[in-house]
N, C-alpha and C positions, 0 to 999 in steps of 0.2 A: 600481161602483168606490168611490163615496162612502160607500155603507153598509159596505163592507170597511174604509175608512180610519177610519170612526167606530168600528167594532168594535176595531180595533188600538189606537185612542186610548184607548178605555175600558179596555182590558186593562191598557195602560201605567199609566193613572191608578190603577187597583186595585192594581197591583203597588207603586207608589210609595206608595200610601196604607197598605199593610200594613207597609211598612218605615219609615213615619214620615217620608217625604221626599216633596216635591212639586215637580214642574216647573212654572214658571209664568213669566210675563213681567212684567219690572219696569217702572217709570214711564218708562224710557228705551227700552222696547221690546226688551230684551234677555232672551233665555231664561236663566233661572238655575234652580238646585236649592236648595230652601229646606229646612232641617232642623228638627226639633222644637224645638231651642233657640234658634231665630231666626236662626242663622248661615246663610250661603248661599255658593255658588260658581257660576262661569259653567257653564252648560249647554255641553258639547262634543260636537260631532255625532258619530255612530257613525264608527267607524274609528280614534279616537285613545283614547277612554276610555268606559267604560259611562255612559249618561245619568244613572244613580244614583250615580255616583262611584266605582264599582269598577273597577280597571285591567284591561282586556282583554288576554289573551295576544297576542302578536305573530302576525300571520296569516302568516308566512313559511313557505311549504310546504316540507317536508323534501326535500332533494335531495342526491344524491351529490356528494362533493368532486370538483372538476376533476382528473383524474389527471395532466394536463400541468403544472398549476400546483402540485400536490403533489410532483411529481418535481422541479420547479424548486426548490422549497423545500428539499427533502431534499438536493440538490446543494449549495446554499447553506450548509446546516448542516453538511455533511460538510467543506466548505472552511473553514468557521469553526473546526470542532473540530481539523481536522488542522493548520491554521495555528498554532493555540494549542499543539498538541502539538509542533510544530517549535521554537517559541520556547521552550518548556520543555526540550527535549531539547539544543537548542543551548547553553543555559546549563548543563546538566548536563554535556554533553560538554566544554565549555571548563574547568569545574571539575575534571573528571576528568583532562584533560590537564595541567593545572597541578600536580594532586597526583601524577600519574605522574612528571612531571619532578622533582618534589621527591624522591620515593622513588628515582628513578635517581640522583640527586646522593647521597642518603644511602648507597645501597648502593656506589656508587663509593667514597665516603669510607671506608666499613667495609673494603673490599678493598684500599684503599691503605694501611691501618693494620691488618693482620690481627692483630697482637699484642694490640690493645686489645679485639677482639671475639671471642666464642667461635664456633665452627662453627654452633651452634644459631642464634645471633643472626643470623648471615649467611643462613642458610637461611630463617629467618623473614622477613627483609627481601626476599629473592627471592620468596617466596610472596606477600607483600604487593603486590610490584611485578607480578607476573604477574597476580594478581587485578585490580589497578587497569588493567592494559593490556587484560584482558578487557572490563572496564566501559567503558573508553574506545572500544574498536572497536565494541562493541555500540551505544554511544550515538551515535557519529557515523554508524553505519550506519542506525540508526533515525531520526535527524535527516534524513539524505538521503532515506529512504523517506517520511517525513511530508511534506517539500517536494514531492516528486514526487506523491504522492497528492493533496495540496491543489491542485496545479496541474491534476491530472486532473479533480478535482471542479469547479474553476472552469470548466475547458474544456467541461465536459458541461452546463452550465447552459443554453446556447444551442443544444445539439443537437436534432435533430428527435425527436419522441416515441419512435419505435421504437429509435432509436440510444441515446438517453437511457436508455431503460429497460434495454437490455443493459449499457450502461456502468455503471448504478447497481448492478446485480446483481453485476458483476464488482468494483466498488469496495467493496461490502459484504463480500465475501469477503477481499479484500485488507485492509479495515480490521479484520476479525476477526483474521487472521493477525498484523497489526501490533500489535493490543491484546495478543495472547499474548506476542510478543516484549517489548513495553513492560513487561508484568508480570514477564518474566524479568529485565529490567534492575532493576526494584524489588527482586526477590528477591536480586540480587547485592550489595545494600547501598548505603550512600550513601558519597560521597566527601569527607564533612567531615574536614578535618585533625584529627589527634589532638593533644591538649594537649601543648605542648613545655615543656621544662625552661628556665625562665628564666634559670638560671645557666650555661647552655651556649650559647657563641655559634656560630652556624653561617652559613657564608658559601657561597653557590651562584653559580654562573655564571648570567649574565643569559640569559633565555630568548630563542633565536634560531630563529625559525620556519623559516628557511632550512636549519637542520641538524636539524630534527625531520622524521623519515622518516615520520611519519604525516601530516604537512602536505605535505611534498615527498617523495613515495616516491622510491626509487631507480630508475634505468633498468630498464626491463624486461629481465629476463634470458632471452635467446634460447637455448633449449636444443633441439638438434636429436636426433631419435632416428634418422633416416636422413639421410645427406648423401653420396650415391654414385650410380653409374650403375645404372639399373635394368637387371637382366639380361633381361627380357622385351622391353622397348622400346628398350634401348640409349640412353635419354636420362637426363641428370642429374635426379635426384629428391631433394627435400628435404622431410622431414617434421618438424614441430615437436613438441615434447612436449606431451601432452593437458592441458587446462586443465579444472577444474570450472567449468562454466557455471552450473548451478543444482542445488538439492535441493529436493524437495518431498514433504511427508508431510501427508496430511490430519488435522485435528485429532482425528478419531475413532479413528484408527490409533496415535496417538502413545503411548498407554498399552501397547500391544501390541509396538511396534517399539522402545521404550525409546530408546537412544542412536542407533539405526539410522535411515536415511532410507528412506522408501518408493521415491521415484525419485531416481536420481543421474544427472546428464547431464554428460558430458564431451566436449570437442570439440577439434580442431586442424585447423590449415591445412597444406597441402602444395603444391608446385608442381613441374612439370617444366621442363625446360631450353627447352622451346618456348613458355613463357609461360602454359601452362595452370595455373589455381589451383582447388583442391578444398578443400571443407570435409567433414570427416568427424565424425560425432556418434556416441556410444555411450550407450545408455540402460541402466541397472542397475535392475531393478524387484524389490524384496524381497518377493515374493508368488508362492506356488504357483499362485494363480489368474491369473496374468498373461496365459497365452495366451488364457483365455476373456474377460478384461477388455480386452485391447489387441489380440489377434490377432497383427499383425505390422505391418511398414512395407513398404507395396507399392511396386513399381517404378513410377515416374511420379508419386508422391505429392508434394504441394507443402509446402515449408517456408515459412511466411510469417514474415518478420523485421520487427519493428516497432522504430523507432529512438525515441530520447528526444525528437525534435523532431516526433513524430507521423506521419513519413513512413515507408513500408514497401516492401519488395520481396519477390519470391518466388524461391524456388530449387526445383529439380526433383531428386527423388531418382533415382539411376541403377541402383538394383538393389533387389531384392526380399529381405527378411529377415524369417523367421519366427520368429527368436530361438532361443536355446539355454540350458540350465540350467547355471550355473556353480557347481559344488559348494563351491568355496573361497569364494565371495561369499554363496553360499545365495541366489541370485537369477537371474532371467532377463535375459539380455543381448541387446539389439538394436542393430544398426548401420546407419547409413545414410550415403551419399555423395552430395555435391551440387557440381556444377561452377558456378565464379563467372567470369562475363564481365568483361572489361576495365572496361566502364561500371559494372557492380555492384561491382567491387573499389573503384573511386574512391569511389563512394557510401558503402560500408561503411568505408573508412578515414577519412572525415571526419565520421562520425557516431557517436554513442554508443548502444549496444545497450540495448534496453529489454526486449522480450519476443519469444517465439517461439511459433508455433503449429505443433504437429506432428500431421500426418494419419495416424492409425492405421487399420488395416483395419476397426476397430469404430467409429470416429468421430475426432473431433479434441480435442486438449487445448491450453490456452494455459498458458505458464509464464513466470515473471518470471526474468529473467536478472540475476545479480549482478556478472558481469564485464563492466561496461559498455564497456571499452577492449578487449575481446577482438579484435576485427577489427582495429582501429588497431595494437594491439601486434603482433599476429601478421604482419600484411601488412608493417610496417616491418621486422620480422626477416627476412622472406623477400627483400624487395627491397633491403635494405641489406646483405644477406650478401656476403661476397667469393665 
């Protein structure tokens, strides 16, 4: 062992000599590195620096990043981005609303003094107003979506790994769709007010949010398609007018479908005089390949309904539907019907709708619902009807 140590020391000494550097002990008993010009530096033991003064690479072995920590960071990043988007969209929407109110006042003034304005001028004013209404509606819709997605991202930070992984995949798809819609808003232009003529005085009514139908929408319009005694059951039956719950078009299909939607889902509630409540859904799929892609809706399949507060419930389909091709709509149509119990009715009436999961015979699909108050509005219509 002593011979081995001596050999190592000789080799080390030879190496230092070749480079003009010497490791020695000074008068204080400290090891130092002495250079040819007489300068020196303390000798540092192996592990921090090379004994001859050259920095050693860190000896951290390469390891894969912790997937749990990476997922957590990604969720935090999404929450930050979406919160920033929500702030920006809120400002845009408020500016658009103010601009829309200004344009409404201008148009009202023009119509009140038709002799002072040409038909073309009035039509242009109407066109500007309609365009601003579209911008405002889209901006507020995107703002609400950004708030919801940001909250979802925050909620998933502390989820268990498997749930977090699934939630992140879903959020990534929703974020991509959100970004597409945000780009559409950018393409619709800005809401900067046009330069006004300083010689013309304009007076406008003070903005009253209570009179703004976009802030305080009018009461839900209860329209019944049936309100009579059912010939087969002898019971009073009331069916409400169907409402579009959601549309969905994959990004890859948008160039082919142009203004059409790949999937359109409408729904309505109906009740019988004995208190039974039913949900009817209709899916229109603009694809000749729909039977192969979706199959049909089996009897006994489950419809999962997710509310905005994170709670959910399940309804069971009462009939099988293989779908049929509607030539007028150029789409395959599928229908399903679900009975709602009294307990489920109270739950649906007091919560806002977020998503639904539909079980097809080939698998399941999750869809974002835009009519958040669908159940609340329609149940109120049925229960408050004379």
